[in-house]
C-alpha positions as CSV (number, residue, x, y, z in Angstrom):
1,M,-26.7,6.1,-16.0
2,L,-28.9,3.8,-18.1
3,V,-31.1,5.1,-21.1
4,S,-33.3,3.3,-23.1
5,S,-33.0,3.7,-26.8
6,E,-36.7,3.0,-27.1
7,T,-37.8,5.7,-25.1
8,T,-35.2,8.3,-26.2
9,S,-33.4,10.0,-29.1
10,P,-30.4,8.5,-30.3
11,A,-28.9,11.7,-29.9
12,L,-29.5,11.5,-26.0
13,V,-28.5,8.2,-25.7
14,E,-25.0,9.1,-27.5
15,R,-24.7,12.6,-25.2
16,A,-25.1,10.0,-22.0
17,R,-22.5,7.6,-23.2
18,D,-20.4,10.7,-23.8
19,V,-20.8,12.0,-20.1
20,Q,-20.1,8.2,-18.9
21,S,-17.0,8.1,-20.9
22,R,-15.9,11.4,-19.6
23,A,-16.6,10.3,-16.1
24,D,-14.8,7.0,-16.5
25,A,-11.7,8.9,-17.4
26,K,-11.6,11.2,-14.7
27,R,-12.2,8.1,-12.3
28,Q,-8.9,6.7,-14.2
29,V,-6.9,9.6,-13.8
30,I,-7.6,10.0,-10.1
31,A,-7.0,6.2,-9.6
32,D,-3.4,6.5,-11.6
33,Q,-2.5,9.5,-9.1
34,Q,-3.7,7.4,-6.2
35,W,-1.5,4.6,-7.8
36,K,1.7,6.7,-7.9
37,T,1.2,8.5,-4.2
38,V,1.3,4.6,-3.2
39,Q,4.4,4.1,-4.9
40,E,5.8,7.3,-3.6
41,E,4.6,6.4,-0.1
42,D,6.6,2.9,-0.5
43,R,10.0,4.6,-1.8
44,Q,9.7,6.8,1.1
45,N,8.9,3.9,3.5
46,R,12.2,1.8,2.4
47,Q,14.5,5.1,2.6
48,L,13.2,5.5,6.2
49,L,13.5,2.1,7.0
50,E,17.6,2.4,5.5
51,L,18.0,5.2,7.7
52,S,16.6,3.8,10.6
53,E,19.0,0.6,10.2
54,Q,22.2,2.9,9.6
55,I,21.3,4.8,12.8
56,L,20.7,1.3,14.9
57,D,24.2,0.2,13.5
58,L,25.8,3.2,14.4
59,T,24.4,3.3,17.7
60,K,25.9,0.0,18.4
61,A,29.0,0.9,17.3
62,V,28.9,3.8,19.4
63,H,27.8,1.8,22.5
64,A,30.5,-1.1,21.8
65,Y,33.2,2.0,21.7
66,A,32.0,3.4,24.9
67,N,32.1,-0.3,26.8
68,A,35.6,-0.7,25.2
69,A,36.7,2.4,26.6
70,V,35.0,1.9,30.2
71,E,37.0,-1.3,30.0
72,A,40.1,0.2,29.0
73,R,40.2,2.7,31.8
74,R,38.8,0.3,34.3
75,L,42.2,-1.9,33.2
76,A,44.3,0.9,32.8
77,G,43.5,2.0,36.4
78,A,44.3,-1.3,37.8
79,H,47.8,-1.0,36.4
80,D,48.1,2.8,36.4
81,A,46.7,5.8,37.6
82,G,47.5,7.7,34.7
83,A,45.3,8.9,31.3
84,V,44.4,6.0,28.8
85,A,44.0,6.7,25.1
86,V,41.5,4.6,23.8
87,P,42.3,3.8,20.1
88,P,39.4,3.8,17.5
89,L,38.0,0.4,17.4
90,P,37.7,-1.5,14.1
91,E,34.4,-2.2,14.2
92,V,33.3,1.4,14.9
93,A,35.1,2.5,12.2
94,H,33.7,-0.4,9.7
95,A,30.3,0.6,11.1
96,H,30.8,4.0,10.1
97,Q,32.2,3.5,6.6
98,D,29.1,1.1,5.9
99,A,26.9,3.7,7.0
100,S,28.7,6.0,5.0
101,R,28.2,4.1,1.7
102,R,24.5,3.2,2.4
103,V,23.8,7.2,2.9
104,Q,25.6,8.0,-0.4
105,G,23.7,5.0,-2.1
106,V,20.2,6.6,-0.6
107,E,21.2,10.1,-1.2
108,G,22.8,9.6,-5.1
C-alpha cells in the first residue's frame, strides 16, 4: 500500500505503515509454520525410508531362509525320506538383529 505523505496526513501514513507491518508479521508467521511442516514431512519421509529398508532386509533374509529350507529338504529327500530340521541361518539371525537395532534407534 503506497500512501503519499504529500496528499495525506502523517497519522494516516503512520497507520498505513502499521497495517503493512502487521501484514508482514502475519506472512512471516505463516511462512515459519510452513517451513516447520516441510521439515516434519522430511523427517517422516526419512523414517519411512528407513523402515522400508528394514522391511526389504527382512524380506531378503526370509527369502534366503526359505530357499535354504527348500534346498535342505531336497537334499534330504535324495538321501533320506525322513523329515529334516533346518537350523536358523546366520544371515537370517544377523538381518533380524540389525533390523531390531534400527527399529529401536528409530523409535528411541
